DRENDRENMAR-405678 format. One line per 4 residues: number of its first residue (from 0); their letters; for each residue y, z, x of C-alpha. Coordinates in nm, 4 decimals. Layout:
! DRENDRENMAR-405678
NUM) a) Y/Z/X | ...;
! end
This chain:
! DRENDRENMAR-405678
0) xxxx) 21.4515/5.5367/17.0603 | 21.3588/5.6177/17.4025 | 21.0509/5.6675/17.5793 | 21.0778/5.8161/17.9217;
4) xxxx) 20.7551/5.8886/18.1449 | 20.8380/6.0563/18.5096 | 20.5116/6.1502/18.7330 | 20.5683/6.4458/18.9040;
8) xxxx) 20.5204/6.4427/19.2604 | 20.4913/6.7985/19.3646 | 20.4512/7.1353/19.1429 | 20.7466/7.3719/19.0953;
12) xxxx) 21.0302/7.3912/18.8437 | 21.1547/7.0596/18.7478 | 21.4821/6.9932/18.5396 | 21.5766/6.7234/18.2997;
16) xxxx) 21.9174/6.5912/18.2629 | 22.0343/6.3446/18.0062 | 22.3677/6.1828/18.0500 | 22.5238/5.9507/17.7822;
20) xxxx) 22.6223/5.6307/17.8897 | 22.8281/5.3893/17.7077 | 22.9553/5.0513/17.8512 | 23.3049/5.1527/17.8538;
24) xxxx) 23.3641/5.4273/18.0739 | 23.7190/5.5221/17.8934 | 23.5307/5.5844/17.5830 | 23.2567/5.8048/17.8003;
28) xxxx) 23.5138/5.9922/17.9359 | 23.8025/6.0474/17.7131 | 23.6577/6.0170/17.3423 | 23.3190/6.1967/17.3869;
32) xxxx) 23.3875/6.4685/17.1400 | 23.4519/6.2070/16.8574 | 23.1265/6.0501/16.9255 | 22.8636/6.1654/16.6368;
36) xxxx) 22.5211/6.2529/16.8206 | 22.1923/6.3904/16.6988 | 21.9030/6.4276/16.9032 | 21.5405/6.5381/16.8761;
40) xxxx) 21.3301/6.5798/17.1995 | 20.9868/6.6222/17.2364 | 20.8857/6.7177/17.6142 | 20.5364/6.7050/17.6830;
44) xxxx) 20.3711/6.7850/17.9908 | 20.0376/6.6179/18.0830 | 19.8654/6.7841/18.3870 | 19.6617/6.4767/18.6260;
48) xxxx) 19.3523/6.6118/18.4344 | 19.4618/6.6408/18.0809 | 19.6602/6.8816/17.8942 | 19.4902/7.1692/17.9609;
52) xxxx) 19.6572/7.4388/18.1793 | 19.5034/7.4494/18.5460 | 19.3950/7.8026/18.4719 | 19.1702/7.7019/18.1599;
56) xxxx) 19.0628/7.3888/18.2992 | 18.8677/7.5291/18.5751 | 18.6809/7.7727/18.3071 | 18.5713/7.4377/18.0965;
60) xxxx) 18.2906/7.3801/18.3469 | 18.1930/7.7284/18.3106 | 18.1526/7.7012/17.9188 | 17.9416/7.3750/17.9681;
64) xxxx) 17.7087/7.6067/18.2067 | 17.6987/7.8578/17.9931 | 17.5774/7.6577/17.7085 | 17.3438/7.4709/17.9328;
68) xxxx) 17.1752/7.7785/18.0418 | 17.2077/7.9639/17.7109 | 17.0499/7.6548/17.5414 | 16.7412/7.6490/17.8327;
72) xxxx) 16.6951/8.0414/17.7720 | 16.6926/7.9957/17.4104 | 16.4450/7.6877/17.4328 | 16.2153/7.8833/17.6857;
76) xxxx) 16.2283/8.2152/17.4391 | 16.1283/7.9881/17.1314 | 15.8139/7.8301/17.3454 | 15.7199/8.2061/17.4581;
80) xxxx) 15.7418/8.3239/17.0820 | 15.5280/8.0364/16.9519 | 15.2816/8.0692/17.2130 | 15.2386/8.4526/17.1410;
84) xxxx) 15.3426/8.4255/16.7686 | 15.0576/8.6695/16.6596 | 15.2084/8.9645/16.8894 | 15.5785/8.8873/16.7781;
88) xxxx) 15.7838/9.2240/16.6399 | 16.1016/9.1619/16.4229 | 16.2868/9.2294/16.7244 | 16.1783/8.9045/16.9005;
92) xxxx) 16.3647/8.7267/16.5578 | 16.6931/8.9274/16.6351 | 16.7436/8.8195/17.0104 | 16.6496/8.4868/16.8933;
96) xxxx) 16.8860/8.4880/16.6334 | 17.1863/8.6357/16.8890 | 17.0942/8.4038/17.1505 | 17.1317/8.1314/16.8743;
100) xxxx) 17.4666/8.2226/16.8108 | 17.5576/8.2631/17.1669 | 17.5084/7.9085/17.1982 | 17.6554/7.7875/16.9257;
104) xxxx) 17.9954/8.0348/17.0550 | 17.9849/7.8529/17.3721 | 17.9434/7.4892/17.1956 | 18.2342/7.5617/16.9620;
108) xxxx) 18.4435/7.7177/17.2863 | 18.3396/7.4320/17.5128 | 18.4448/7.1824/17.2235 | 18.8020/7.3313/17.1614;
112) xxxx) 18.8996/7.3404/17.5140 | 18.7659/6.9714/17.5360 | 19.0091/6.8667/17.2416 | 19.3163/7.0636/17.3786;
116) xxxx) 19.2689/6.8758/17.6992 | 19.2584/6.5100/17.5313 | 19.5165/6.6095/17.2717 | 19.7167/6.8348/17.3739;
120) xxxx) 19.8181/7.0993/17.1008 | 19.7731/7.4601/17.2419 | 19.5406/7.7131/17.1107 | 19.7589/7.9797/17.0149;
124) xxxx) 19.8964/8.1046/16.7069 | 19.9970/7.9513/16.4626 | 19.8640/7.6194/16.5677 | 19.5052/7.7108/16.6230;
128) xxxx) 19.2713/7.4375/16.5455 | 18.9341/7.5069/16.3357 | 18.7085/7.4668/16.6351 | 18.8474/7.7510/16.8358;
132) xxxx) 18.9146/7.9703/16.5284 | 18.5286/7.9351/16.4709 | 18.4566/8.0102/16.8210 | 18.6535/8.3602/16.7838;
136) xxxx) 18.4624/8.4032/16.4849 | 18.1118/8.3362/16.6358 | 18.1906/8.5296/16.9513 | 18.2626/8.8505/16.6987;
140) xxxx) 17.9737/8.8098/16.5492 | 17.7616/8.7821/16.8627 | 17.9162/9.1170/16.9948 | 17.8880/9.2928/16.6302;
144) xxxx) 17.5260/9.2030/16.6229 | 17.4488/9.2701/16.9774 | 17.6106/9.5975/16.9409 | 17.3746/9.6923/16.6252;
148) xxxx) 17.0559/9.5272/16.7983 | 17.1366/9.7490/17.0455 | 17.1880/10.0684/16.8283 | 16.8397/9.9702/16.6536;
152) xxxx) 16.6690/9.9367/16.9705 | 16.8260/10.2737/17.1012 | 16.7078/10.4816/16.7799 | 16.3699/10.3509/16.8333;
156) xxxx) 16.2412/10.0505/16.6073 | 16.0078/9.8475/16.7908 | 15.9981/10.0767/17.0760 | 15.8620/10.4384/16.9111;
160) xxxx) 15.8836/10.3468/16.5274 | 15.7694/10.0177/16.3265 | 16.0352/10.0878/16.0975 | 16.3430/10.2887/15.9887;
164) xxxx) 16.3994/10.5023/15.7089 | 16.6128/10.3434/15.4258 | 16.9077/10.5979/15.4939 | 16.9112/10.5194/15.8664;
168) xxxx) 16.9180/10.1536/15.7965 | 17.2528/10.2601/15.5574 | 17.4047/10.4351/15.8176 | 17.3922/10.1332/16.0637;
172) xxx) 17.5070/9.8902/15.7711 | 17.8036/10.1410/15.7167 | 17.8783/10.1919/16.0605;
! end
């Protein structure tokens, strides 16, 4: 077993060559074809800051900032909901729920990229890990619920109508 670590001094294309050396020069030069040789190699490239590619490493602080700001907005919104609890309409609960899902998505995405940076496996198919898959599910859930929420508000619920007929709810759910 050979373990070789090489520190890269500059960016660019790097070539890796392996040379089989034997104590006997004659053996290396003339009997190389008769040697039984099996090898398995794992090449792992780690950046100075971790395993995450530079393009995605720059987004990691954004996911953390997004989580912090969404959490702050959600806490302030919940404080206002408690303060004005007698004036709430169902739309306010929908907004709070969508913001909670957005916070969950930001948390899961940040967690997934931090795990990639520390451990090293890529976040691409078929090696997707559970945190990244959950972040994708939360992202799609947030987008779908936001679209439905926008549709319901455009139809007039909470603005010009206090309730919607059953047929309209069925159409929205079907859509």
